[in-house]
Every structure is written in C-alpha cells, then in structure tokens.
N, C-alpha and C positions, 0 to 999 in steps of 0.2 A: 063812408071811408073804410078802406081796408085796414085791418088791425096792423099796427106797427109792432114788430117783435124786436125786443132788445135782449141780447144774450148777456148773461152775467156769469161770472166765475167766482166760486167760493172754494175754500179749503175746509175739509172736515176730516177728523180722525176716522179711520176705517170702522172701528167698532160702533162709533156713534152714527155713522152713515148707514150702516146695516140696520141698526135699531130704528132709525128714522124711516126705514122701508120695511118695517114689520118682520125683521129677521132677528131672532133671539141669538144673543152672543154670550158665550162663556169663555173665559180665558183659562187655558191649561198651562202647564210648565213649558219651558223652552220656546217661548214666543209662538205658541200654537193657540189658535182660536177655534172654537167649534161654533159654527153658525147654522141655525136651523130655521127654515121657513116652514110655515104651517103645512103639515101633512107630508113633508119631504124628508128624505134621509139627511142626516147631518153632514155638513161640509166642513172638513178640517182645513184650516188655513195656516200655513207656516210662513212667517214673515222672515224674509232674508234681507240682506243689505240693500239690494237694488231691485228685488223682485218679490212677488208673493206667489205661493204655490197653493193650489186648491186640490183637494182629494175627497172623493166619496167612496166609502168602503161598501162594496156590494156583497161581501161575504167570502167565506172559504170556498174555494173552487175545486179542491182536490177530489171530492166525491163524484164530480160530474165531468172532470177534465178529460178531454179527448182532442185528437188532432182536428176533428171536424168542428168542435166547439171553438177551439182557438182560431181556426180559419174564419169562422163566421164573425167572431169578435174583431179580428184584424180587418176583415173586409168591411165591417160596419164602421170602423174608424173613419172611413172616407165620408160617411153619412152624418156623423155626429160632431164634426168639426165645429168649433175650435177645440173641444175636449177630446180625449182619447182614452181607450181602454188600456189597462196595464195590469201587471201583477206586482203586488207589494210583497216581496219575499224577505222582508226584514226578519221574520221568524220563519225559517225554512220548514218547520213543523206545521205551520199554519199559513200557507200561501193565500193571499187575499186578492180577489178581483177588484180593481179600483177604476174609477174614472179620475183623470187628472187634467189639470190645466195650470198654466202659469202666466203671469203678466209682469211686465216691468213696471216699477212704481214711479218712474219719471213721467210726469204729465198724465197720470192716471185719472180718469174721469168717472163720474157716477154711473153713466150709461155702460161704460166698459165693465165695471165691477158687477153691476146687476145683470148684464148679458151673460156673464159666466154662470151665474146661478140659473138663469133660464136655460142655457145650453146643458148644464149638468142635469137639470130636471128632465129635459127631453131625452137625453142619452140614457138616463135611468129608466125611463119608460120603455125605450127600445131594448135595453138590457133585460128587463123583466120578461119581455116576449121571448127573446132568445134563450134565456135561462129556464123559463117555463117549458119550452120545447125540449131542452136538454134533460130536464128532470123527468119528463114523460117518456123519454126514450129508454 
C-alpha cells in the first residue's frame, strides 16, 4: 500500500520555530532578532505589523565601490531571487552592502521562513565570489 500523507497545520512563534530548526536566536532592541545558522553570517530580522524584514550585513563597501561592482551586484539580483542586494546607508559614513528580503506575516509557513535562510545563504556565497574579485582588482 502506498503511504497516505496527511497534512497538518500548527502555529509557532518565530523565535521558537527557528530554534527548532537549529538556528540560534537573540533578541535585540526595537523588535529585532539576530538569527544565526551554523557557519553562516547572522540574519537580522525586524518584525513589523504585517511583515518581517530579513537583512544580512556583508560589510562596508566604500573601499571597493565602483560602477562596475555595483553593476555586477545589480545584475546578480536576477540570479539570487527572492533576496536582493542593497546598500544600507543608515550611517552615511559607513555604507553597508546588505542582502534583503521581506515576507508578509499573514499565513506565513515554516517552509517559507526557512527558504529565506536558504536563499540568503546562496546569495552570500555568490557575493563572496564577486567581492573577492573586486578586492583582487
């Protein structure tokens, strides 16, 4: 007899869900979480009213910034979907290259949340290649 699959639906608080999937979580001020999966850069998660925002800080980019690098990063946005590269210019003296993603919290499922972490991991790997080339130039 072929296995019969029954789909179930549960609700879990985000921090607990991440911990259940081996992601370390720390709570910061202003509804910000820092989630770290083994060997990966930390993911900052900002909780909004109806959405959550994910961000990975790849570092200060001013030392290697060039039109060519920015073009490569923008072009790579089509390859790293659903995440994208951006510049966090909150501190104009320290512009940061970041990976960003957001999700609506209405009907958010486990697979959707975990897929963001997978996408951020893959995009980080791609960024390391491009940034490594830029540092060698």
